[in-house]
C-alpha positions as a Markdown table, in Angstrom:
| # | Residue | x | y | z |
|---|---|---|---|---|
| 1 | Unk | 82.4 | -20.0 | 24.5 |
| 2 | Unk | 80.6 | -21.5 | 21.4 |
| 3 | Unk | 78.5 | -23.8 | 23.7 |
| 4 | Unk | 77.7 | -20.8 | 25.9 |
| 5 | Unk | 76.8 | -18.6 | 22.9 |
| 6 | Unk | 74.3 | -21.3 | 21.5 |
| 7 | Unk | 72.8 | -21.4 | 24.9 |
| 8 | Unk | 72.2 | -17.9 | 25.3 |
| 9 | Unk | 71.0 | -17.8 | 21.8 |
| 10 | Unk | 68.6 | -20.4 | 22.3 |
| 11 | Unk | 67.1 | -19.0 | 25.3 |
| 12 | Unk | 66.6 | -15.7 | 23.5 |
| 13 | Unk | 64.7 | -17.6 | 20.7 |
| 14 | Unk | 62.3 | -19.4 | 23.2 |
| 15 | Unk | 61.8 | -16.0 | 24.9 |
| 16 | Unk | 61.1 | -14.2 | 21.6 |
| 17 | Unk | 58.7 | -17.5 | 21.0 |
| 18 | Unk | 56.8 | -17.2 | 24.1 |
| 19 | Unk | 56.2 | -13.4 | 23.6 |
| 20 | Unk | 55.0 | -14.1 | 19.9 |
| 21 | Unk | 52.9 | -16.8 | 20.7 |
| 22 | Unk | 49.1 | -16.6 | 20.0 |
| 23 | Unk | 46.6 | -16.2 | 22.5 |
| 24 | Unk | 44.6 | -19.6 | 23.5 |
| 25 | Unk | 41.7 | -20.2 | 21.3 |
| 26 | Unk | 38.1 | -19.1 | 22.8 |
| 27 | Unk | 35.0 | -18.8 | 21.6 |
| 28 | Unk | 33.5 | -15.8 | 19.8 |
| 29 | Unk | 30.5 | -15.5 | 21.4 |
| 30 | Unk | 29.6 | -16.1 | 25.3 |
| 31 | Unk | 27.6 | -18.6 | 26.9 |
| 32 | Unk | 24.8 | -16.2 | 27.3 |
| 33 | Unk | 24.7 | -15.5 | 23.6 |
| 34 | Unk | 24.5 | -19.3 | 22.7 |
| 35 | Unk | 21.8 | -19.6 | 25.4 |
| 36 | Unk | 20.0 | -17.2 | 23.3 |
| 37 | Unk | 20.9 | -18.7 | 20.0 |
| 38 | Unk | 19.5 | -22.1 | 21.4 |
| 39 | Unk | 16.4 | -21.0 | 22.8 |
| 40 | Unk | 15.6 | -19.3 | 19.4 |
| 41 | Unk | 16.2 | -22.2 | 17.3 |
| 42 | Unk | 13.9 | -24.5 | 20.0 |
| 43 | Unk | 11.0 | -22.0 | 19.2 |
| 44 | Unk | 10.0 | -23.5 | 16.1 |
| 45 | Unk | 9.4 | -27.2 | 17.7 |
| 46 | Unk | 8.0 | -25.6 | 21.0 |
| 47 | Unk | 5.7 | -23.4 | 19.0 |
| 48 | Unk | 4.5 | -26.3 | 16.6 |
| 49 | Unk | 3.8 | -28.4 | 19.9 |
| 50 | Unk | 1.8 | -25.5 | 21.7 |
| 51 | Unk | -0.1 | -24.5 | 18.4 |
| 52 | Unk | -1.1 | -27.9 | 17.4 |
| 53 | Unk | -2.3 | -28.6 | 21.2 |
| 54 | Unk | -4.1 | -25.3 | 21.2 |
| 55 | Unk | -5.9 | -25.7 | 17.9 |
| 56 | Unk | -6.8 | -29.3 | 18.7 |
| 57 | Unk | -8.1 | -28.3 | 22.3 |
| 58 | Unk | -10.1 | -25.5 | 21.0 |
| 59 | Unk | -11.6 | -27.0 | 18.0 |
| 60 | Unk | -12.6 | -30.3 | 19.8 |
| 61 | Unk | -13.7 | -28.4 | 23.0 |
| 62 | Unk | -15.8 | -26.0 | 21.3 |
| 63 | Unk | -17.0 | -28.0 | 18.6 |
| 64 | Unk | -18.2 | -30.7 | 21.1 |
| 65 | Unk | -20.1 | -27.7 | 23.4 |
| 66 | Unk | -23.1 | -28.9 | 21.7 |
| 67 | Unk | -23.0 | -32.1 | 23.7 |
| 68 | Unk | -22.4 | -32.9 | 27.2 |
| 69 | Unk | -18.6 | -33.5 | 27.0 |
| 70 | Unk | -17.7 | -30.3 | 25.4 |
| 71 | Unk | -17.2 | -27.9 | 28.3 |
| 72 | Unk | -15.4 | -30.4 | 30.5 |
| 73 | Unk | -13.0 | -31.0 | 27.5 |
| 74 | Unk | -12.5 | -27.5 | 27.1 |
| 75 | Unk | -11.9 | -27.0 | 31.1 |
| 76 | Unk | -9.3 | -30.0 | 31.2 |
| 77 | Unk | -7.7 | -28.6 | 27.8 |
| 78 | Unk | -7.1 | -25.3 | 29.9 |
| 79 | Unk | -5.5 | -27.1 | 32.6 |
| 80 | Unk | -3.2 | -29.0 | 30.0 |
| 81 | Unk | -2.4 | -25.3 | 28.6 |
| 82 | Unk | -1.2 | -24.3 | 32.1 |
| 83 | Unk | 1.0 | -27.1 | 31.9 |
| 84 | Unk | 2.4 | -26.0 | 28.6 |
| 85 | Unk | 3.0 | -22.4 | 30.1 |
| 86 | Unk | 4.9 | -24.3 | 32.8 |
| 87 | Unk | 7.3 | -25.6 | 30.5 |
| 88 | Unk | 7.6 | -22.5 | 28.6 |
| 89 | Unk | 8.4 | -20.6 | 31.9 |
| 90 | Unk | 11.1 | -23.4 | 32.6 |
| 91 | Unk | 12.6 | -22.9 | 29.3 |
| 92 | Unk | 12.8 | -19.4 | 29.5 |
| 93 | Unk | 14.3 | -19.6 | 32.8 |
| 94 | Unk | 17.0 | -22.1 | 31.9 |
| 95 | Unk | 18.1 | -20.5 | 28.4 |
| 96 | Unk | 16.9 | -16.8 | 29.0 |
| 97 | Unk | 17.5 | -16.5 | 32.4 |
| 98 | Unk | 14.0 | -14.9 | 33.0 |
| 99 | Unk | 12.6 | -15.1 | 36.4 |
| 100 | Unk | 8.8 | -15.5 | 36.5 |
| 101 | Unk | 6.7 | -16.6 | 39.2 |
| 102 | Unk | 4.7 | -19.7 | 38.9 |
| 103 | Unk | 1.0 | -18.7 | 39.1 |
| 104 | Unk | -1.1 | -20.4 | 41.9 |
| 105 | Unk | -2.8 | -23.6 | 41.1 |
| 106 | Unk | -6.8 | -23.8 | 41.0 |
| 107 | Unk | -8.2 | -24.9 | 44.2 |
| 108 | Unk | -10.3 | -27.7 | 42.2 |
| 109 | Unk | -10.2 | -29.8 | 45.2 |
| 110 | Unk | -12.0 | -27.4 | 47.3 |
| 111 | Unk | -14.9 | -29.5 | 48.2 |
| 112 | Unk | -17.4 | -27.2 | 45.7 |
| 113 | Unk | -19.5 | -28.9 | 43.4 |
| 114 | Unk | -18.6 | -30.3 | 39.8 |
| 115 | Unk | -20.1 | -27.0 | 38.0 |
| 116 | Unk | -18.3 | -24.6 | 40.2 |
| 117 | Unk | -14.8 | -26.3 | 39.4 |
| 118 | Unk | -15.9 | -26.7 | 35.8 |
| 119 | Unk | -16.9 | -22.8 | 35.7 |
| 120 | Unk | -13.8 | -22.1 | 37.7 |
| 121 | Unk | -11.5 | -23.7 | 35.1 |
| 122 | Unk | -13.4 | -22.1 | 32.3 |
| 123 | Unk | -12.6 | -18.7 | 33.6 |
| 124 | Unk | -9.0 | -19.3 | 34.6 |
| 125 | Unk | -7.3 | -16.3 | 33.1 |
| 126 | Unk | -3.6 | -18.1 | 33.2 |
| 127 | Unk | -5.0 | -20.9 | 30.8 |
| 128 | Unk | -6.2 | -18.5 | 28.4 |
| 129 | Unk | -3.4 | -16.4 | 28.2 |
| 130 | Unk | -1.4 | -19.5 | 27.7 |
| 131 | Unk | -3.5 | -20.2 | 24.8 |
| 132 | Unk | -3.0 | -16.7 | 23.7 |
| 133 | Unk | 0.7 | -17.1 | 24.0 |
| 134 | Unk | 0.8 | -20.5 | 22.2 |
| 135 | Unk | -1.2 | -19.0 | 19.2 |
| 136 | Unk | 1.1 | -15.8 | 18.9 |
| 137 | Unk | 4.2 | -17.9 | 19.4 |
| 138 | Unk | 3.3 | -20.0 | 16.3 |
| 139 | Unk | 4.3 | -17.2 | 13.6 |
| 140 | Unk | 7.1 | -15.7 | 15.9 |
| 141 | Unk | 8.6 | -19.2 | 16.5 |
| 142 | Unk | 8.7 | -19.6 | 12.7 |
| 143 | Unk | 10.3 | -16.2 | 12.2 |
| 144 | Unk | 12.9 | -16.6 | 14.8 |
| 145 | Unk | 14.1 | -20.1 | 13.7 |
| 146 | Unk | 14.3 | -18.9 | 10.2 |
| 147 | Unk | 16.0 | -15.7 | 10.9 |
| 148 | Unk | 18.4 | -17.3 | 13.3 |
| 149 | Unk | 19.0 | -20.2 | 11.2 |
| 150 | Unk | 20.0 | -17.8 | 8.3 |
| 151 | Unk | 22.1 | -15.6 | 10.5 |
| 152 | Unk | 24.3 | -18.6 | 11.5 |
| 153 | Unk | 25.4 | -18.9 | 8.1 |
| 154 | Unk | 25.0 | -15.5 | 6.3 |
| 155 | Unk | 25.2 | -12.9 | 9.1 |
| 156 | Unk | 27.3 | -14.5 | 11.8 |
| 157 | Unk | 29.2 | -11.0 | 12.7 |
| 158 | Unk | 26.0 | -9.6 | 13.8 |
| 159 | Unk | 24.2 | -12.6 | 15.1 |
| 160 | Unk | 24.8 | -11.7 | 18.7 |
| 161 | Unk | 22.8 | -8.5 | 18.2 |
| 162 | Unk | 20.2 | -10.2 | 16.3 |
| 163 | Unk | 19.9 | -13.1 | 18.8 |
| 164 | Unk | 19.9 | -10.3 | 21.6 |
| 165 | Unk | 16.9 | -8.6 | 20.1 |
| 166 | Unk | 14.8 | -11.6 | 19.3 |
| 167 | Unk | 15.4 | -13.3 | 22.7 |
| 168 | Unk | 14.5 | -9.7 | 24.4 |
| 169 | Unk | 11.2 | -10.0 | 22.5 |
| 170 | Unk | 10.6 | -13.5 | 23.7 |
| 171 | Unk | 11.3 | -12.3 | 27.2 |
| 172 | Unk | 8.6 | -9.8 | 27.2 |
| 173 | Unk | 6.3 | -12.4 | 25.8 |
| 174 | Unk | 6.9 | -14.6 | 28.7 |
| 175 | Unk | 6.7 | -12.0 | 31.2 |
| 176 | Unk | 3.7 | -10.4 | 29.7 |
| 177 | Unk | 1.5 | -13.5 | 29.0 |
| 178 | Unk | 2.7 | -16.1 | 31.6 |
| 179 | Unk | 3.3 | -14.6 | 34.4 |
| 180 | Unk | 0.6 | -14.9 | 37.3 |
| 181 | Unk | -2.3 | -12.4 | 37.2 |
| 182 | Unk | -3.3 | -10.2 | 39.9 |
| 183 | Unk | -7.2 | -10.9 | 39.3 |
| 184 | Unk | -6.4 | -15.0 | 39.8 |
| 185 | Unk | -4.6 | -14.2 | 42.9 |
| 186 | Unk | -7.3 | -12.3 | 44.4 |
| 187 | Unk | -9.9 | -14.6 | 43.4 |
| 188 | Unk | -7.8 | -17.1 | 45.3 |
| 189 | Unk | -7.4 | -15.4 | 48.1 |
| 190 | Unk | -11.2 | -14.6 | 48.4 |
| 191 | Unk | -12.0 | -18.4 | 48.0 |
| 192 | Unk | -9.7 | -19.2 | 50.6 |
| 193 | Unk | -11.3 | -16.7 | 53.0 |
């Protein structure tokens, strides 16, 4: 009888222990919040890279326009800015879930002359909007990095809301400045016809 009593009390103790168990450990923030935080923290290095490229490209290209190589350097710099825009669209797609179409490539190999291709590159709205994006991103990248890093340590209870607000501004900037332009698409269609 004593043996049966100890067995039933042991079963009752394990049943009570199973009901009193703590839930399994899980993260306080979901993976979308962590992706937004990672994007905001990566804004500073990305903004430094883009701003340095744009300032160097513009100062060298515009500074050398008095020589023969100034405008071609500026045109090549705008083509490089297009590539930076492509990287930023990819980063926004991966971390923020923003789906922005890639702009059409410039038809530089269309058999036109050198000056026509140079002029087409210099008038590229996608390249110039990417330059504007990189100029705006520098102060914004510094601000988002500082706010996000400070919030990780000081304001962590409200960090998901801060990260969502800052990431929404980033989403709007990517959609507004790095999306394809209707004018460029119309020009390319006219050139192809």
